[in-house]
TISE-489653 format. One line per 8 residues: their letters; for each residue x, y, z of C-alpha. Coordinates in Angstrom, 1 decimal, always signed. Layout:
BEGIN
A) X/Y/Z  ...
END
This chain:
BEGIN
XXXXXXXX) +201.7/+115.3/-82.5  +204.3/+116.9/-84.8  +205.1/+114.5/-87.5  +207.9/+114.1/-90.1  +209.5/+117.5/-89.1  +209.4/+120.1/-86.4  +207.8/+123.5/-86.1  +209.7/+126.8/-86.4
XXXXXXXX) +208.3/+129.9/-84.6  +204.8/+131.0/-85.5  +203.1/+129.0/-88.2  +200.0/+129.1/-90.3  +197.8/+126.0/-90.6  +197.0/+125.3/-94.3  +194.5/+122.6/-95.2  +195.0/+121.7/-98.9
XXXXXXXX) +191.9/+119.7/-99.6  +190.1/+118.6/-102.8  +187.8/+121.6/-102.8  +189.7/+124.5/-101.3  +192.7/+126.0/-99.6  +191.9/+126.8/-96.0  +194.3/+129.0/-94.1  +194.3/+129.9/-90.4
XXXXXXXX) +196.8/+131.8/-88.3  +196.2/+132.1/-84.5  +197.5/+134.2/-81.7  +197.4/+133.2/-78.0  +196.8/+135.1/-74.9  +195.8/+134.3/-71.3  +192.1/+134.2/-72.2  +192.7/+131.8/-75.1
XXXXXXXX) +193.2/+131.8/-78.8  +192.5/+134.7/-81.2  +192.2/+134.7/-85.0  +195.0/+136.6/-86.8  +194.5/+135.5/-90.4  +191.8/+133.6/-92.3  +191.3/+132.5/-95.9  +189.1/+130.0/-97.7
XXXXXXXX) +189.9/+129.8/-101.4  +188.0/+127.3/-103.7  +190.0/+125.1/-106.0  +189.0/+124.0/-109.5  +187.5/+120.5/-109.7  +190.1/+117.8/-110.0  +193.0/+120.1/-109.1  +193.6/+117.6/-106.3
XXXXXXXX) +192.4/+114.0/-106.6  +192.8/+111.6/-103.7  +195.4/+113.9/-102.1  +197.5/+114.0/-105.3  +198.2/+117.4/-106.8  +197.1/+117.2/-110.4  +197.1/+120.9/-111.3  +200.0/+122.5/-109.4
XXXXXXXX) +199.5/+125.8/-111.1  +195.9/+126.1/-109.9  +196.9/+125.0/-106.4  +199.9/+127.5/-106.2  +197.7/+130.3/-107.4  +195.0/+129.5/-104.8  +197.8/+129.6/-102.2  +198.9/+133.0/-103.4
XXXXXXXX) +195.3/+134.2/-103.3  +194.9/+132.9/-99.8  +198.0/+134.6/-98.6  +197.0/+137.9/-100.2  +193.5/+137.7/-99.0  +194.4/+136.9/-95.4  +197.1/+139.6/-95.2  +199.4/+137.3/-93.3
XXXXXXXX) +203.2/+138.0/-93.3  +204.0/+134.5/-91.9  +205.9/+132.2/-94.3  +206.2/+129.0/-92.2  +203.2/+126.6/-92.5  +201.9/+123.3/-91.2  +200.0/+121.1/-93.6  +198.1/+117.9/-93.2
XXXXXXXX) +198.1/+114.6/-95.1  +195.5/+111.8/-95.1  +194.1/+109.1/-97.3  +195.5/+105.8/-98.6  +199.1/+107.1/-99.0  +199.2/+107.5/-95.2  +199.7/+104.7/-92.7  +199.0/+105.2/-89.0
XXXXXXXX) +199.5/+102.2/-86.7  +199.9/+101.7/-83.0  +202.8/+99.3/-82.5  +204.4/+97.7/-79.5  +208.2/+98.0/-78.9  +210.5/+97.3/-76.0  +210.4/+100.2/-73.5  +213.2/+102.6/-74.4
XXXXXXXX) +213.9/+106.4/-74.6  +212.7/+108.6/-77.4  +216.3/+109.1/-78.5  +217.0/+105.4/-78.7  +213.8/+104.7/-80.6  +214.6/+107.4/-83.1  +217.6/+105.4/-84.1  +215.6/+102.3/-84.8
XXXXXXXX) +212.4/+103.6/-86.1  +213.3/+103.0/-89.7  +213.7/+99.3/-88.9  +210.3/+99.3/-87.1  +208.6/+101.1/-90.0  +210.0/+98.5/-92.4  +208.2/+95.8/-90.5  +204.8/+97.5/-90.5
XXXXXXXX) +204.6/+99.7/-93.5  +203.3/+98.1/-96.8  +205.4/+100.4/-98.9  +209.1/+100.4/-99.8  +210.7/+102.1/-96.8  +212.8/+104.2/-99.2  +209.6/+105.7/-100.6  +208.1/+107.0/-97.4
XXXXXXXX) +208.7/+109.6/-94.7  +208.1/+108.2/-91.2  +207.9/+109.4/-87.6  +206.5/+108.2/-84.3  +205.0/+109.3/-81.0  +205.4/+107.3/-77.8  +202.0/+106.9/-76.1  +202.5/+104.9/-72.8
XXXXXXXX) +203.5/+101.6/-71.3  +201.6/+98.7/-72.8  +198.7/+97.6/-70.6  +199.4/+93.8/-71.1  +203.2/+93.9/-70.9  +204.9/+96.6/-68.8  +208.2/+95.9/-70.5  +206.7/+97.0/-73.8
XXXXXXXX) +205.4/+100.4/-74.8  +202.7/+101.6/-77.3  +204.0/+103.8/-80.1  +202.1/+105.6/-82.9  +203.9/+104.9/-86.1  +203.2/+107.2/-89.1  +204.4/+106.8/-92.6  +203.4/+108.7/-95.8
XXXXXXXX) +204.6/+108.3/-99.4  +207.3/+110.8/-100.2  +205.7/+111.8/-103.5  +202.6/+113.1/-101.8  +204.5/+115.3/-99.3  +207.1/+116.4/-102.0  +204.3/+117.5/-104.3  +202.7/+119.6/-101.5
XXXXXXXX) +206.1/+121.1/-100.6  +206.7/+122.0/-104.2  +203.4/+124.0/-104.6  +204.0/+125.6/-101.2  +207.5/+126.7/-102.2  +206.2/+128.1/-105.5  +203.9/+130.3/-103.3  +206.9/+131.4/-101.2
XXXXXXXX) +206.0/+129.3/-98.2  +208.2/+127.1/-96.0  +206.9/+123.7/-94.7  +207.7/+123.6/-91.0  +205.7/+120.5/-90.2  +203.6/+117.9/-91.8  +200.8/+116.6/-89.6  +198.0/+114.1/-90.2
XXXXXXXX) +194.4/+115.4/-90.5  +193.1/+113.0/-87.9  +195.6/+114.3/-85.4  +194.9/+118.0/-86.3  +191.2/+117.6/-85.5  +192.1/+115.8/-82.2  +194.6/+118.6/-81.4  +192.0/+121.3/-82.0
XXXXXXXX) +189.3/+119.5/-80.0  +191.6/+119.0/-77.0  +193.1/+122.5/-77.0  +189.6/+124.0/-77.1  +188.2/+121.6/-74.6  +185.6/+120.3/-77.0  +186.0/+116.8/-75.8  +185.0/+117.7/-72.3
XXXXXXXX) +181.5/+119.0/-72.9  +182.3/+122.4/-71.5  +179.9/+124.4/-73.7  +176.1/+124.2/-73.9  +176.0/+123.0/-77.5  +178.7/+120.4/-77.1  +177.6/+119.1/-73.6  +177.5/+115.4/-74.6
XXXXXXXX) +176.7/+114.5/-71.0  +173.6/+116.6/-71.0  +172.6/+115.3/-74.4  +172.7/+111.8/-73.0  +170.7/+112.7/-69.8  +173.9/+113.0/-67.8  +174.9/+109.4/-68.3  +178.2/+108.6/-70.0
XXXXXXXX) +179.8/+105.4/-69.0  +183.4/+105.4/-67.8  +185.6/+104.3/-70.7  +183.0/+105.4/-73.3  +184.6/+106.8/-76.5  +184.1/+109.9/-78.6  +184.4/+109.8/-82.4  +185.8/+112.9/-84.0
XXXXXXXX) +184.6/+112.7/-87.6  +185.7/+115.2/-90.2  +183.8/+114.9/-93.5  +185.3/+116.9/-96.4  +184.7/+117.0/-100.1  +185.9/+113.4/-100.8  +187.4/+112.2/-97.6  +186.2/+111.1/-94.1
XXXXXXXX) +188.7/+111.4/-91.3  +187.8/+109.3/-88.2  +189.6/+109.6/-84.9  +188.1/+107.8/-81.9  +189.3/+109.1/-78.6  +189.1/+107.1/-75.3  +190.5/+108.3/-72.0  +192.1/+111.3/-73.7
XXXXXXXX) +194.1/+109.2/-76.2  +193.7/+108.0/-79.8  +192.1/+104.6/-79.8  +191.3/+104.2/-83.5  +191.9/+106.2/-86.7  +190.8/+105.7/-90.3  +190.4/+107.6/-93.5  +187.7/+106.8/-96.1
XXXXXXXX) +187.1/+108.2/-99.5  +183.6/+109.6/-99.4  +182.2/+113.1/-98.9  +180.5/+116.2/-100.2  +181.4/+115.7/-103.8  +179.4/+112.5/-103.8  +176.3/+114.5/-102.9  +177.1/+117.0/-105.6
XXXXXXXX) +177.3/+114.1/-108.2  +173.9/+112.7/-106.9  +172.3/+116.2/-107.3  +173.9/+116.5/-110.7  +172.3/+113.2/-111.8  +168.9/+113.8/-110.2  +168.5/+117.3/-111.6  +170.3/+116.9/-114.9
XXXXXXXX) +172.6/+119.9/-114.2  +176.3/+120.6/-114.4  +178.6/+119.9/-111.5  +179.0/+123.6/-110.7  +175.2/+124.1/-110.8  +174.8/+121.1/-108.5  +177.4/+122.6/-106.1  +175.4/+125.9/-106.2
XXXXXXXX) +172.2/+124.1/-105.4  +173.8/+122.2/-102.5  +175.1/+125.5/-101.0  +172.2/+127.9/-101.7  +169.0/+125.9/-102.6  +169.3/+122.9/-100.4  +165.5/+122.6/-99.8  +165.0/+122.1/-103.6
XXXXXXXX) +167.3/+119.0/-103.8  +165.5/+115.8/-104.9  +164.8/+113.9/-101.6  +165.9/+110.6/-103.2  +169.4/+112.1/-103.9  +169.6/+113.2/-100.3  +168.5/+109.8/-99.0  +171.0/+108.0/-101.1
XXXXXXXX) +173.8/+110.3/-99.8  +172.8/+109.9/-96.2  +172.5/+106.2/-96.5  +175.9/+105.8/-98.1  +177.5/+108.2/-95.7  +176.1/+106.5/-92.6  +177.2/+103.1/-94.0  +180.8/+104.4/-94.5
XXXXXXXX) +180.9/+105.8/-91.0  +179.2/+102.7/-89.6  +181.9/+100.6/-91.2  +184.6/+102.5/-89.2  +182.7/+102.2/-86.0  +182.3/+98.5/-86.6  +186.0/+98.1/-87.1  +186.7/+100.0/-83.8
XXXXXXXX) +184.0/+98.0/-82.0  +185.3/+94.6/-83.1  +188.3/+95.1/-80.6  +186.7/+97.6/-78.2  +183.2/+96.3/-77.5  +183.5/+97.3/-73.8  +184.3/+100.9/-74.8  +181.4/+101.9/-77.1
XXXXXXXX) +181.3/+105.2/-79.0  +178.6/+107.3/-77.3  +179.2/+110.6/-79.0  +180.1/+111.7/-82.5  +181.6/+115.2/-82.9  +181.2/+116.3/-86.5  +183.3/+118.7/-88.5  +184.3/+119.4/-92.2
XXXXXXXX) +182.5/+120.9/-95.1  +179.7/+118.3/-94.8  +179.0/+119.5/-91.3  +177.5/+122.6/-92.9  +174.7/+120.5/-94.5  +171.4/+121.4/-92.8  +170.4/+118.9/-90.1  +173.2/+116.4/-91.0
XXXXXXXX) +173.7/+115.8/-87.3  +170.0/+114.7/-87.0  +170.3/+112.5/-90.0  +173.4/+110.7/-88.7  +171.9/+110.3/-85.3  +168.7/+108.7/-86.7  +170.8/+106.3/-88.8  +173.6/+105.4/-86.4
XXXXXXXX) +171.8/+105.8/-83.1  +174.7/+107.8/-81.7  +174.3/+111.3/-80.3  +175.9/+113.6/-83.0  +177.1/+117.2/-82.4  +178.6/+119.8/-84.8  +182.0/+121.2/-83.8  +182.6/+124.9/-84.4
XXXXXXXX) +186.1/+126.0/-83.2  +185.2/+129.7/-83.6  +182.8/+129.4/-80.6  +186.0/+129.2/-78.6  +188.3/+131.5/-80.5  +188.2/+135.3/-80.3  +187.5/+136.8/-83.8  +188.4/+140.6/-83.7
XXXXXXXX) +185.4/+142.3/-85.4  +187.6/+145.2/-86.6  +189.6/+142.8/-88.8  +187.0/+140.1/-89.8  +183.5/+139.6/-90.9  +182.7/+137.6/-87.7  +179.3/+136.2/-88.8  +180.6/+134.8/-92.1
XXXXXXXX) +183.7/+133.3/-90.5  +181.6/+131.8/-87.7  +179.3/+130.2/-90.3  +182.2/+128.4/-91.9  +183.6/+127.3/-88.5  +182.8/+123.6/-88.7  +184.8/+123.2/-92.0  +187.9/+124.9/-90.4
XXXXXXXX) +188.8/+122.4/-87.7  +191.8/+120.9/-89.5  +193.6/+124.2/-90.2  +192.7/+125.4/-86.7  +194.4/+122.3/-85.3  +197.4/+122.8/-87.6  +197.8/+126.5/-86.6  +197.9/+125.5/-82.9
XXXXX) +201.3/+123.8/-83.6  +202.7/+127.3/-83.1  +202.1/+126.8/-79.4  +203.3/+123.3/-78.9  +205.7/+123.0/-75.9
END
């Protein structure tokens, strides 16, 4: 789904998160996708808080460093928004054409969005005819506060970049998973059917869950379409703070321990993190299940920075009772070894699903 604006030519996917600027540019050939540019530049703590740009100078500098480090010449970018400034709803409207709906979408948004309609950007995507009433159709309505997008566009323009499209993180992970056939169990590691002894019920759902520094993006897919989406504020920074408290160290030292000395972390801090994380995810699954009990989630496909935590898939499986797999898009994207350190990029793959999905907008039909 392209939201709020439309793509122009080749674009880079740039994920501006609380912890880093992640940049991806892709090429495409008959055999699939190939990596053309890559960067992962850390941001200072609190440069971005709850998707609000607090330190625009630091973010602009990180963008410049990402562009320089990647060597890209592309200026058009796609970014993602998420969090509580974003509203995503499936609404029902009388069946009509996309052109006619475009003329009335502001009115529809005003009925469903809890913000002043003058303060948001909105867009829509027609899904299909409504199952219960063939004269109605289901439409995904998306609205985001203007100030969030305007702040992102400002720091991008300061780095010499043009915003071609604004997407949603939950749709970016869905786009990447579908384009790379990660939802179909076509690889050994991600063969959910094999993991469940070959038994997946018709109508069973798959939960794409992206866990970043302070945000969980949940997108539950059923029959190839979005069935439920939700963003929650919890993530890797919460673990860092627990490590900081348990070991009486600075935030930066706790981050270092999380990344390079994981086995030395106080088990009580880890247990509290896993317990809180599984509760947050479980809450979203419960919301989904309240209206979709006949279509249970049977597989969780995990991405984001927290997907790099050792054995997090095992921990979530034990707590949620749902088979959990780690998504790595670079298992399905060619990485030219003459241009990149293949091993290091592959190791970061699970945290790059959002920018990969954004970069694929270059090839939308």
